Z-matrix of the N, CA and C atoms (Angstrom, degrees):
N
C 1 1.445
C 2 1.517 1 110.86
N 3 1.338 2 117.46 1 -36.25
C 4 1.447 3 121.56 2 -177.62
C 5 1.505 4 113.59 3 -60.87
N 6 1.337 5 118.17 4 -30.84
C 7 1.458 6 119.47 5 -179.48
C 8 1.515 7 112.40 6 -70.18
N 9 1.311 8 118.30 7 -20.44
C 10 1.449 9 121.26 8 -179.26
C 11 1.528 10 112.35 9 -92.90
N 12 1.306 11 116.89 10 -7.38
C 13 1.462 12 120.11 11 -177.51
C 14 1.515 13 109.42 12 -107.25
N 15 1.321 14 115.88 13 133.17
C 16 1.452 15 118.27 14 175.85
C 17 1.521 16 109.54 15 -94.64
N 18 1.296 17 116.88 16 -175.85
C 19 1.469 18 121.06 17 -173.74
C 20 1.524 19 112.99 18 -61.38
N 21 1.330 20 118.33 19 -41.57
C 22 1.469 21 119.72 20 -177.75
C 23 1.517 22 110.91 21 -64.44
N 24 1.346 23 117.37 22 -43.78
C 25 1.459 24 118.68 23 -179.61
C 26 1.524 25 110.62 24 -68.50
N 27 1.337 26 117.59 25 -34.71
C 28 1.452 27 119.87 26 175.69
C 29 1.521 28 110.46 27 -63.76
N 30 1.336 29 116.65 28 -38.33
C 31 1.462 30 120.07 29 178.82
C 32 1.518 31 110.76 30 -65.00
N 33 1.349 32 117.32 31 -40.88
C 34 1.465 33 120.69 32 178.58
C 35 1.523 34 109.98 33 -64.22
N 36 1.338 35 116.93 34 -44.63
C 37 1.460 36 120.53 35 179.47
C 38 1.523 37 111.38 36 -64.57
N 39 1.337 38 117.32 37 -41.04
C 40 1.453 39 120.73 38 178.45
C 41 1.523 40 110.77 39 -63.46
N 42 1.326 41 116.40 40 -44.11
C 43 1.465 42 120.04 41 179.38
C 44 1.526 43 110.47 42 -64.59
N 45 1.339 44 116.90 43 -41.06
C 46 1.471 45 119.78 44 178.35
C 47 1.526 46 110.58 45 -63.78
N 48 1.329 47 116.60 46 -39.29
C 49 1.464 48 120.04 47 177.98
C 50 1.520 49 110.64 48 -64.92
N 51 1.338 50 116.99 49 -39.58
C 52 1.459 51 120.91 50 177.53
C 53 1.517 52 110.37 51 -61.25
N 54 1.329 53 117.00 52 -46.20
C 55 1.460 54 120.97 53 178.94
C 56 1.525 55 109.93 54 -63.37
N 57 1.335 56 117.18 55 -43.58
C 58 1.467 57 120.71 56 -179.07
C 59 1.525 58 111.03 57 -63.14
N 60 1.327 59 117.25 58 -39.99
C 61 1.448 60 120.58 59 179.67
C 62 1.523 61 110.97 60 -64.71
N 63 1.320 62 115.97 61 -42.10
C 64 1.462 63 119.81 62 -179.70
C 65 1.519 64 110.83 63 -71.66
N 66 1.333 65 116.94 64 -22.99
C 67 1.460 66 120.58 65 -177.01
C 68 1.526 67 112.28 66 -93.61
N 69 1.336 68 118.30 67 5.78
C 70 1.463 69 120.81 68 -177.70
C 71 1.527 70 110.06 69 -59.78
N 72 1.343 71 116.67 70 129.62
C 73 1.461 72 119.08 71 -177.44
C 74 1.525 73 111.60 72 -69.37
N 75 1.327 74 115.00 73 142.53
C 76 1.456 75 119.87 74 176.56
C 77 1.515 76 110.46 75 -107.77
N 78 1.320 77 116.74 76 -9.66
C 79 1.461 78 121.59 77 178.29
C 80 1.524 79 107.89 78 -119.32
N 81 1.316 80 116.01 79 175.30
C 82 1.460 81 120.42 80 -178.13
C 83 1.526 82 111.67 81 -63.51
N 84 1.326 83 117.78 82 -33.55
C 85 1.456 84 121.67 83 179.96
C 86 1.513 85 108.14 84 -110.51
N 87 1.341 86 116.41 85 116.43
C 88 1.457 87 121.02 86 -179.09
C 89 1.521 88 110.54 87 -78.89
N 90 1.310 89 115.88 88 140.33
C 91 1.450 90 121.16 89 174.94
C 92 1.512 91 108.02 90 -113.59
N 93 1.326 92 116.28 91 148.74
C 94 1.448 93 120.34 92 177.02
C 95 1.522 94 108.60 93 -68.23
N 96 1.338 95 117.36 94 129.13
C 97 1.466 96 119.50 95 178.34
C 98 1.527 97 110.02 96 -62.05
N 99 1.315 98 115.72 97 149.86
C 100 1.451 99 120.65 98 176.96
C 101 1.517 100 109.95 99 -128.00
N 102 1.325 101 114.65 100 158.81
C 103 1.456 102 122.73 101 175.33
C 104 1.519 103 106.11 102 -121.09
N 105 1.319 104 116.01 103 122.88
C 106 1.461 105 121.22 104 179.97
C 107 1.526 106 108.66 105 -100.64
N 108 1.341 107 116.30 106 123.47
C 109 1.460 108 122.15 107 176.83
C 110 1.522 109 106.65 108 -134.16
N 111 1.309 110 116.45 109 114.10
C 112 1.463 111 119.67 110 -175.47
C 113 1.521 112 109.19 111 58.94
N 114 1.334 113 116.64 112 -130.07
C 115 1.469 114 121.92 113 178.28
C 116 1.529 115 112.34 114 -91.19
N 117 1.327 116 117.14 115 8.93
C 118 1.466 117 120.83 116 -176.87
C 119 1.521 118 111.06 117 -102.74
N 120 1.328 119 115.00 118 147.41
C 121 1.454 120 122.20 119 175.23
C 122 1.528 121 107.63 120 -125.99
N 123 1.336 122 116.04 121 118.70
C 124 1.464 123 121.83 122 177.84
C 125 1.518 124 108.70 123 -102.85
N 126 1.331 125 116.58 124 127.51
C 127 1.452 126 120.69 125 173.62
C 128 1.512 127 109.63 126 -84.67
N 129 1.332 128 117.03 127 143.31
C 130 1.463 129 121.32 128 177.24
C 131 1.526 130 109.35 129 -68.53
N 132 1.321 131 116.23 130 134.28
C 133 1.463 132 121.84 131 179.14
C 134 1.523 133 109.57 132 -91.31
N 135 1.336 134 117.18 133 150.37
C 136 1.471 135 119.82 134 -179.60
C 137 1.524 136 112.10 135 -74.76
N 138 1.325 137 115.70 136 161.21
C 139 1.464 138 121.55 137 175.10
C 140 1.523 139 109.49 138 -57.69
N 141 1.321 140 116.91 139 152.06
C 142 1.461 141 122.92 140 -175.79
C 143 1.524 142 110.92 141 -123.22
N 144 1.317 143 115.48 142 152.24
C 145 1.466 144 121.38 143 171.38
C 146 1.522 145 107.62 144 -102.81
N 147 1.323 146 115.90 145 148.86
C 148 1.459 147 121.24 146 178.12
C 149 1.522 148 109.81 147 -103.64
N 150 1.324 149 116.87 148 130.31
C 151 1.460 150 121.96 149 175.49
C 152 1.527 151 109.01 150 -84.88
N 153 1.317 152 116.09 151 167.02
C 154 1.454 153 122.30 152 177.10
C 155 1.529 154 110.03 153 -53.99
N 156 1.318 155 116.55 154 131.99
C 157 1.468 156 124.75 155 176.97
C 158 1.527 157 113.48 156 62.05
N 159 1.312 158 118.07 157 18.46
C 160 1.453 159 122.18 158 179.44
C 161 1.529 160 109.01 159 -101.29
N 162 1.336 161 115.81 160 131.80
C 163 1.464 162 120.57 161 175.60
C 164 1.515 163 108.92 162 -116.24
N 165 1.312 164 115.67 163 135.61
C 166 1.461 165 120.78 164 178.71
C 167 1.521 166 110.11 165 -130.52
N 168 1.318 167 113.57 166 150.27
C 169 1.452 168 122.97 167 174.97
C 170 1.520 169 107.47 168 -104.33
N 171 1.329 170 116.73 169 124.71
C 172 1.459 171 122.91 170 -179.99
C 173 1.521 172 108.09 171 -114.84
N 174 1.344 173 117.30 172 122.02
C 175 1.459 174 120.62 173 179.74
C 176 1.528 175 110.64 174 -121.86
N 177 1.332 176 115.03 175 129.89
C 178 1.452 177 123.17 176 177.63
C 179 1.524 178 108.93 177 -106.04
N 180 1.312 179 116.03 178 147.73
C 181 1.456 180 120.58 179 176.03
C 182 1.531 181 109.40 180 -67.25
N 183 1.312 182 116.11 181 144.52
C 184 1.470 183 120.85 182 173.56
C 185 1.529 184 106.79 183 -97.56
N 186 1.308 185 113.75 184 73.69
C 187 1.453 186 123.18 185 -178.79
C 188 1.522 187 108.11 186 -126.92
N 189 1.335 188 118.82 187 170.04
C 190 1.469 189 119.48 188 -179.96
C 191 1.534 190 113.88 189 -54.05
N 192 1.331 191 117.88 190 -32.38
C 193 1.467 192 121.79 191 174.87
C 194 1.528 193 107.84 192 -121.65
N 195 1.335 194 117.72 193 86.03
C 196 1.472 195 120.56 194 -175.74
C 197 1.526 196 112.33 195 -57.69
N 198 1.326 197 115.40 196 138.89
C 199 1.466 198 122.21 197 177.61
C 200 1.526 199 108.72 198 -132.33
N 201 1.329 200 116.19 199 147.96
C 202 1.458 201 121.69 200 174.12
C 203 1.530 202 106.94 201 -72.43
N 204 1.348 203 117.58 202 112.48
C 205 1.464 204 119.81 203 -173.29
C 206 1.522 205 113.76 204 -118.96
N 207 1.341 206 118.97 205 -7.76
C 208 1.458 207 120.48 206 -175.78
C 209 1.520 208 108.87 207 -150.57
N 210 1.333 209 116.09 208 129.98
C 211 1.466 210 121.70 209 176.57
C 212 1.520 211 107.48 210 -132.00
N 213 1.330 212 116.48 211 127.64
C 214 1.467 213 121.52 212 177.12
C 215 1.523 214 108.93 213 -121.22
N 216 1.326 215 115.95 214 148.20
C 217 1.461 216 123.83 215 -178.72
C 218 1.519 217 108.56 216 -116.47
N 219 1.335 218 117.41 217 122.57
C 220 1.464 219 120.42 218 -177.74
C 221 1.524 220 112.26 219 -69.82
N 222 1.332 221 117.66 220 -34.25
C 223 1.464 222 121.04 221 -176.76
C 224 1.522 223 111.89 222 -68.46
N 225 1.309 224 118.21 223 -43.68
C 226 1.467 225 121.33 224 -178.17
C 227 1.531 226 112.26 225 -92.80
N 228 1.334 227 117.44 226 -5.25
C 229 1.468 228 122.32 227 -177.87
C 230 1.527 229 110.55 228 52.79
N 231 1.332 230 114.85 229 44.97
C 232 1.458 231 120.26 230 -179.38
C 233 1.525 232 109.69 231 -134.35
N 234 1.330 233 115.12 232 166.92
C 235 1.459 234 121.11 233 179.47
C 236 1.517 235 109.08 234 -140.02
N 237 1.320 236 114.34 235 161.02
C 238 1.464 237 120.79 236 178.40
C 239 1.517 238 108.40 237 -129.29
N 240 1.331 239 116.02 238 136.03
C 241 1.448 240 122.86 239 178.09
C 242 1.524 241 108.05 240 -149.32
N 243 1.327 242 116.69 241 144.81
C 244 1.463 243 121.70 242 174.05
C 245 1.528 244 105.50 243 -106.35
N 246 1.322 245 116.09 244 103.58
C 247 1.455 246 121.85 245 -173.25
C 248 1.522 247 110.51 246 -120.54
N 249 1.323 248 115.62 247 123.91
C 250 1.468 249 121.68 248 -179.96
C 251 1.528 250 111.94 249 49.88
N 252 1.341 251 113.81 250 45.57
C 253 1.482 252 122.67 251 177.04
C 254 1.528 253 113.79 252 67.09
N 255 1.336 254 116.74 253 20.42
C 256 1.471 255 121.60 254 173.53
C 257 1.516 256 107.82 255 -122.05
N 258 1.331 257 117.46 256 125.91
C 259 1.455 258 120.74 257 174.62
C 260 1.514 259 107.39 258 -85.38
N 261 1.337 260 115.41 259 121.08
C 262 1.461 261 121.09 260 -177.42
C 263 1.513 262 110.74 261 -113.23
N 264 1.322 263 115.91 262 133.15
C 265 1.467 264 121.78 263 168.26
C 266 1.523 265 104.44 264 -102.42
N 267 1.317 266 115.38 265 114.84
C 268 1.455 267 121.29 266 -172.82
C 269 1.523 268 110.69 267 -108.33
N 270 1.317 269 116.60 268 143.92
C 271 1.465 270 122.23 269 177.57
C 272 1.528 271 109.77 270 -98.17
N 273 1.333 272 115.70 271 140.86
C 274 1.468 273 119.22 272 178.25
C 275 1.521 274 108.88 273 -72.62
N 276 1.333 275 116.20 274 130.69
C 277 1.464 276 121.10 275 -177.21
C 278 1.520 277 113.06 276 -114.69
N 279 1.331 278 117.86 277 -17.49
C 280 1.466 279 120.83 278 -179.58
C 281 1.516 280 109.51 279 -157.88
N 282 1.341 281 115.58 280 153.10
C 283 1.453 282 120.82 281 175.00
C 284 1.510 283 109.63 282 -155.41
N 285 1.320 284 115.52 283 152.39
C 286 1.468 285 121.04 284 177.44
C 287 1.524 286 109.23 285 -160.50
N 288 1.321 287 115.86 286 160.47
C 289 1.459 288 121.74 287 176.72
C 290 1.515 289 112.90 288 97.47
N 291 1.318 290 114.40 289 -174.30
C 292 1.463 291 121.89 290 -179.78
C 293 1.519 292 110.68 291 -62.42
N 294 1.331 293 115.68 292 148.18
C 295 1.467 294 122.22 293 -177.80
C 296 1.520 295 110.24 294 -105.29
N 297 1.337 296 115.64 295 142.89
C 298 1.460 297 122.47 296 172.69
C 299 1.527 298 108.14 297 -144.61
N 300 1.329 299 116.47 298 114.14
C 301 1.469 300 122.49 299 175.78
C 302 1.528 301 112.79 300 55.80
N 303 1.332 302 116.90 301 36.32
C 304 1.459 303 121.10 302 177.39
C 305 1.520 304 114.71 303 89.07
N 306 1.319 305 117.55 304 4.43
C 307 1.465 306 122.00 305 177.84
C 308 1.523 307 109.02 306 -119.83
N 309 1.329 308 116.34 307 146.02
C 310 1.453 309 121.40 308 177.88
C 311 1.529 310 110.24 309 -106.02
N 312 1.330 311 115.08 310 166.68
C 313 1.466 312 119.98 311 -178.59
C 314 1.528 313 112.14 312 -62.77
N 315 1.309 314 117.21 313 -28.73
C 316 1.469 315 121.18 314 178.81
C 317 1.516 316 107.99 315 -136.77
N 318 1.329 317 116.53 316 123.30
C 319 1.466 318 120.81 317 179.16
C 320 1.510 319 109.28 318 -144.53
N 321 1.324 320 114.74 319 146.02
C 322 1.453 321 120.97 320 -176.28
C 323 1.520 322 109.60 321 -118.88
N 324 1.334 323 115.63 322 138.08
C 325 1.456 324 123.57 323 178.94
C 326 1.530 325 107.95 324 -123.27
N 327 1.336 326 116.60 325 147.63
C 328 1.462 327 119.79 326 -179.83
C 329 1.520 328 111.00 327 -141.92
N 330 1.335 329 114.65 328 147.79
C 331 1.463 330 123.06 329 174.25
C 332 1.521 331 107.25 330 -160.83
N 333 1.317 332 115.67 331 134.87
C 334 1.466 333 120.96 332 179.16
C 335 1.518 334 109.93 333 50.99
N 336 1.324 335 116.33 334 -121.53
C 337 1.459 336 121.48 335 -177.22
C 338 1.530 337 112.42 336 -104.89
N 339 1.350 338 116.76 337 25.40
C 340 1.462 339 121.25 338 -177.09
C 341 1.522 340 109.82 339 -125.50
N 342 1.328 341 115.35 340 136.14
C 343 1.463 342 121.66 341 173.76
C 344 1.525 343 107.64 342 -128.01
N 345 1.331 344 116.87 343 130.46
C 346 1.463 345 121.45 344 178.93
C 347 1.518 346 108.80 345 -124.52
N 348 1.332 347 115.61 346 126.52
C 349 1.459 348 121.13 347 175.39
C 350 1.522 349 108.40 348 -110.33
N 351 1.322 350 115.62 349 122.90
C 352 1.463 351 121.95 350 177.09
C 353 1.522 352 107.90 351 -96.44
N 354 1.320 353 117.12 352 117.91
C 355 1.462 354 123.18 353 174.54
C 356 1.526 355 106.10 354 -104.98
N 357 1.335 356 115.66 355 108.79
C 358 1.459 357 121.60 356 -169.21
C 359 1.522 358 112.34 357 -108.79
N 360 1.315 359 116.01 358 142.81
C 361 1.456 360 122.91 359 172.15
C 362 1.526 361 106.67 360 -113.52
N 363 1.338 362 116.27 361 110.25
C 364 1.459 363 121.48 362 -179.42
C 365 1.526 364 110.17 363 -81.96
N 366 1.337 365 116.20 364 142.53
C 367 1.462 366 122.52 365 177.60
C 368 1.525 367 109.54 366 -119.75
N 369 1.343 368 117.50 367 82.11
C 370 1.467 369 119.78 368 -178.72
C 371 1.520 370 113.36 369 -67.52
N 372 1.320 371 118.32 370 -15.16
C 373 1.461 372 122.40 371 -177.64
C 374 1.526 373 113.32 372 -90.37
N 375 1.324 374 117.91 373 9.96
C 376 1.466 375 121.41 374 -174.17
C 377 1.532 376 113.65 375 -79.94
N 378 1.322 377 118.14 376 -4.05
C 379 1.455 378 120.57 377 176.13
C 380 1.515 379 115.35 378 88.88
N 381 1.318 380 119.08 379 7.22
C 382 1.461 381 121.13 380 176.37
C 383 1.527 382 108.83 381 -83.63
N 384 1.320 383 116.54 382 133.82
C 385 1.462 384 119.56 383 179.76
C 386 1.522 385 111.84 384 -97.34
N 387 1.297 386 118.16 385 -19.64
C 388 1.454 387 121.24 386 -174.83
C 389 1.520 388 111.96 387 -125.82
N 390 1.290 389 115.20 388 35.52
C 391 1.441 390 120.96 389 -179.57
C 392 1.505 391 108.56 390 171.88
N 393 1.309 392 115.93 391 -166.14
C 394 1.459 393 119.70 392 -179.11
C 395 1.520 394 109.75 393 -150.66
N 396 1.311 395 114.94 394 140.37
C 397 1.453 396 121.31 395 175.12
C 398 1.528 397 108.56 396 -73.90
N 399 1.321 398 116.40 397 140.45
C 400 1.465 399 123.25 398 176.08
C 401 1.522 400 105.88 399 -116.96
N 402 1.333 401 116.16 400 116.47
C 403 1.456 402 120.71 401 -171.27
C 404 1.525 403 110.50 402 -123.40
N 405 1.318 404 117.29 403 153.10
C 406 1.469 405 123.77 404 173.34
C 407 1.527 406 111.88 405 44.86
N 408 1.309 407 116.99 406 56.42
C 409 1.464 408 122.70 407 -176.21
C 410 1.522 409 110.24 408 -116.31
N 411 1.341 410 116.06 409 173.59
C 412 1.466 411 120.00 410 179.59
C 413 1.524 412 111.40 411 -140.20
N 414 1.315 413 114.88 412 154.17
C 415 1.459 414 122.96 413 166.88
C 416 1.523 415 105.93 414 -113.24
N 417 1.334 416 116.66 415 122.23
C 418 1.465 417 121.11 416 174.94
C 419 1.516 418 106.94 417 -101.13
N 420 1.320 419 116.80 418 115.71
C 421 1.458 420 122.67 419 -175.97
C 422 1.523 421 108.45 420 -105.50
N 423 1.339 422 115.86 421 121.60
C 424 1.466 423 121.31 422 177.37
C 425 1.525 424 108.22 423 -116.55
N 426 1.334 425 115.24 424 122.63
C 427 1.463 426 121.28 425 178.57
C 428 1.523 427 109.95 426 -91.19
N 429 1.318 428 116.53 427 164.76
C 430 1.455 429 122.60 428 -177.87
C 431 1.511 430 114.29 429 -57.92
N 432 1.324 431 117.73 430 -27.18
C 433 1.466 432 120.83 431 179.91
C 434 1.529 433 112.26 432 -83.50
N 435 1.348 434 117.24 433 3.47
C 436 1.457 435 121.84 434 178.03
C 437 1.511 436 114.57 435 94.40
N 438 1.324 437 117.42 436 -10.93
C 439 1.463 438 120.23 437 178.80
C 440 1.526 439 109.68 438 -63.45
N 441 1.325 440 116.84 439 135.22
C 442 1.458 441 120.88 440 179.31
C 443 1.519 442 109.62 441 -129.20
N 444 1.337 443 115.79 442 136.48
C 445 1.459 444 123.02 443 179.42
C 446 1.520 445 108.28 444 -132.05
N 447 1.326 446 116.21 445 136.27
C 448 1.463 447 121.70 446 177.77
C 449 1.528 448 108.15 447 -105.50
N 450 1.339 449 115.65 448 128.04
C 451 1.459 450 122.53 449 -176.49
C 452 1.529 451 108.87 450 -116.36
N 453 1.330 452 119.14 451 120.35
C 454 1.463 453 120.61 452 175.35
C 455 1.531 454 110.66 453 -71.15
N 456 1.332 455 115.94 454 134.15
C 457 1.460 456 121.48 455 -177.97
C 458 1.532 457 110.38 456 -139.79
N 459 1.303 458 114.97 457 166.51
C 460 1.456 459 123.69 458 172.39
C 461 1.509 460 107.58 459 -153.67
N 462 1.319 461 117.58 460 162.19
C 463 1.459 462 118.61 461 179.82
C 464 1.509 463 112.71 462 174.18
N 465 1.330 464 114.85 463 -141.92
C 466 1.453 465 120.30 464 -179.19
C 467 1.515 466 111.40 465 -159.37
N 468 1.327 467 113.96 466 163.20
C 469 1.462 468 123.09 467 170.46
C 470 1.520 469 105.86 468 -109.12
N 471 1.328 470 117.12 469 133.45
C 472 1.465 471 121.54 470 176.75
C 473 1.521 472 108.78 471 -135.05
N 474 1.337 473 115.90 472 147.19
C 475 1.466 474 122.10 473 -179.02
C 476 1.521 475 109.92 474 -128.01
N 477 1.344 476 116.61 475 148.11
C 478 1.459 477 121.37 476 -177.84
C 479 1.519 478 113.83 477 -105.06
N 480 1.339 479 116.47 478 148.77
C 481 1.460 480 124.07 479 174.35
C 482 1.520 481 108.04 480 -131.11
N 483 1.348 482 116.95 481 163.32
C 484 1.465 483 118.38 482 -177.92
C 485 1.518 484 115.12 483 -66.88
N 486 1.331 485 118.47 484 -29.92
C 487 1.458 486 119.47 485 -173.47
C 488 1.523 487 114.98 486 -106.95
N 489 1.305 488 119.43 487 -25.61
C 490 1.462 489 119.59 488 -173.99
C 491 1.511 490 114.64 489 -123.47
N 492 1.310 491 119.39 490 -1.56
C 493 1.466 492 120.47 491 -174.34
C 494 1.500 493 109.34 492 90.36
N 495 1.337 494 118.70 493 -131.46
C 496 1.452 495 120.63 494 -177.88
C 497 1.519 496 113.02 495 -60.68
N 498 1.307 497 115.44 496 148.33
C 499 1.463 498 121.47 497 177.44
C 500 1.515 499 109.29 498 -149.84
N 501 1.302 500 116.99 499 171.00
C 502 1.457 501 123.44 500 178.52
C 503 1.509 502 110.94 501 -87.37
């Protein structure tokens, strides 16, 4: 199996395994792990599969127990987040800066009364051939009542192909 996976897909699988290990239930009924930042509660998102020619941005919280808390899709220009026990599918409303695999350094998503701006730092020198490391980044979450919280995150961009999984 390893010969068919490149570095980006291995990174996604490793990160998913890390999240799964940290999310292992200790009681008879498993609960979805959460990350508490200020007055916000982020639910951990499940591992994802990549379709052919699909690129996704995966962001984990930079907390003592990192969790996958934000996933964006370049093709649909949308994102998914579980915020305060509500799963939101958000549409991209703005973007600016350098582009990498369909994502920009700064992009904003909105749904209902929530706006999230992802400020990303791309690491093209990280050795990934079919994606890019996203380091020292933030999610700025603004709620309808004006409350704003900044969440430190890190992650990667990965893309899928028909024969090898992620690709550039």
